[in-house]
N, C-alpha and C positions, 0 to 999 in steps of 0.2 A: 504493500500500500504506500501511497504518498499522503501525508497528513498536512492539514492547514491549520494554523493558529493565529489568533489576534496578538500582535506584538505587544500592544499596550497593556493587555490584561492576562496574557498567557492562556486565554480561553480557547479550547478546541473548536474549530469551525466546521470542517468537513473532511471527507476522505475520498480518495479515488483508488479503486481496486484494479490491479493488473492481473492477468491470468497467471497461472502457476508456472508457465514456461518463462516468465519474465520476472527477474528480481531487480527492482529499481535500486540504483547505486548512487548516482549524483544528479544534481539539478542545475539548469542554467536558464536564466530569464532572458528572452528575446522580445522584440517588439510584436511578434506575431504569436506569442504564447510561451509557455514553460516547456522546456525540453528535459527529458529524463533518460539516462543511460540504463539499458536493460542488460545487466551483467551476464545472465545465463542465456540470453536470447540473441546475442550478437547484433543488437539493434538499438535504436533510440525511438522514443515516442514523443508526441507533442500534445499538450492539453491546455485548455483555457484555465488559468489560475483563479479566475473569479467564479465561473460556473462549474469548474471541475469536470468538464466534459472532454473526452478524448477527441482531438481534432485530426491527428494522424496516428493510426495504430502502430505502424512499424516502418522505420527507415533502416534498411540493412546497412551495417557498417563492417566491423571486423570482430575477431575473437575476443571474448571477455572484455567488452567495452566498460571502462570505468569513468575517468574524468571527462567532464564535458564543459564547454565554455562558449560564449557568444561574443563576437566583436565585428563591427562594421559589415554587417550583412552575411556573415558566415557563422555556422555552427561547427565547432571542432569537437571531435570525440577521440579519446585515447583508447586504442585497441591493445590492451595489456598482454593478451596471450596467457593470462593466468599463471604468471611466473614460469616455472619449468614445465608445467603440465601441458601447455600448448605453444611452447616457444618455437616449435618448428611448423606451426600451422600457417597457411597462407595469410599474409597481411598482419601477422603478430608483430608488435613493436612499431606500428604505424599510427598516424593521426588521420582520421577521416575528415574531409572538409565538405560540408553540405551548404549550398547556397540557400539562404533563408527564403521561404516561400515556394521552393521547388520540390522539396522532399527528395532530392536526388543528390547522391554523392558526386561531387565535381572532381575531387582529386584526393590522392593519398600522399601524405608527407612522411618521409623516412624519419624515424625517431630513434628508439632504443628498446631493447628487450625489457619487458615488464614496465612499460610506460603507464603511469597510473593517475597522475594529477595534472590539471591544467589551471593556469592563472592568466588573466589578462591585465595589462597595465591600465591605470586609471584613465588614460587618454585613448585607450583602445588600439594603440599603434603596435604594441608588442604582445606576443603570446609566449608564455613560459610553460614548458613541459618537463615533468619530473619522473624519472624512473626509479625503481626500487631494486634491492638485491634479488637475485635469482638463486633459489636453493640449489646447492650442488655445483654452482658455477661461479667460483671466486674470481674468475677471469673477467666477469662482467661487472664492472664498477658502476654504481649508480651515477646518473648524470642529470644536469640541468641544461635545457636547451632553450635558446632564445630565437624566436621567429619574427620576421617582419610581416604583419598582417596584410599590408597592402600588396606586397609582392609574393607572399607565401613562401619566402626563402628563409633558410636558416642563417642566422647572423653569427651566433657564438654558442659554444657549449663549455660547461665546466664539469669536472669529475669530483666526486666527494664520496667518502666511505658510506655515508648515510644522509639522506635528505628527507626529513619527516615533517609533515604539517607546515609546508612553506606558506608564507604570507608576505605580501608587498606592503611597503610603507605607503602612506596616504598620497604621497607625490609620485610614487612609482620609481624612486631613485635607489631604493635599497630593498633587498629580499632577505627576510629572516627565516630561519628554519631550525628544527631540533636535530642535533647530531648525537653521536654516541657520547660526546663529552659535555654537552650542554646545549646552549643556543648560539648559533653562529649567524653572521650577517655578511652579505655580499654587496659591495658597492657597484651598482649596475651602471653608473655614470663613468666609471674609471676603466679604461681598456687595460686588460691584463690583470685586473683585480682578482684576488682569491679570497675565499671565505675566511673570516677571522672570528675567533671565539670571543663572545661578549658576556655570556653567563656560564659559569662553570658548574657542572653537576657535582655536588659534594659526595653523594652516595651513588657509586657506579652501578649498584644493583637496582636502583630506581628505574622505572620504565616511564620516561617522559613521552607522552602520546600526542598531545594536541597543543597548538600554539595560536595565540591571537594577538593582534597589535591594535 
């Protein structure tokens, strides 16, 4: 299900049910509706966030779609491949690009194995994609990839041992994320910049899971 709540009161408003073949994973709001990634159905769906009616049942994308984002007329979907389970499946580790209003995949961008999270800069000009570790494949280091939304071209990528719960600063000039050692920040305005530790984890057995700025 996808649930709707009133922000000011926390009151539950309504629910939309998807069939058992689709497990909703992530949401993205676009001018023509809300999009949801269907983790086990290799598709995304579109619904009206006010009436909670499904507008587009199924847009096929890639294996184990997770992160989803909207920017400048495009819906982006991260085809993770479910880590090591579907790493060799066609289109695993890619980003599907769907032009809003058409319901048709226009392009696939090469990304990285187990690509799971997507972020858009506040001005909508940049798309950031994050991959996670793949079990049994220590040779595949997690990465952060920066794309130009207008050209759909990769600009830069960074490698990091772990990138968990990334979030952008309000101006989009810095990206913060949880690492194995604490919280790190990456200066996106500086060419050649590398992540630096800003909050140190005192207890290494603690499992830091989610970050907000």
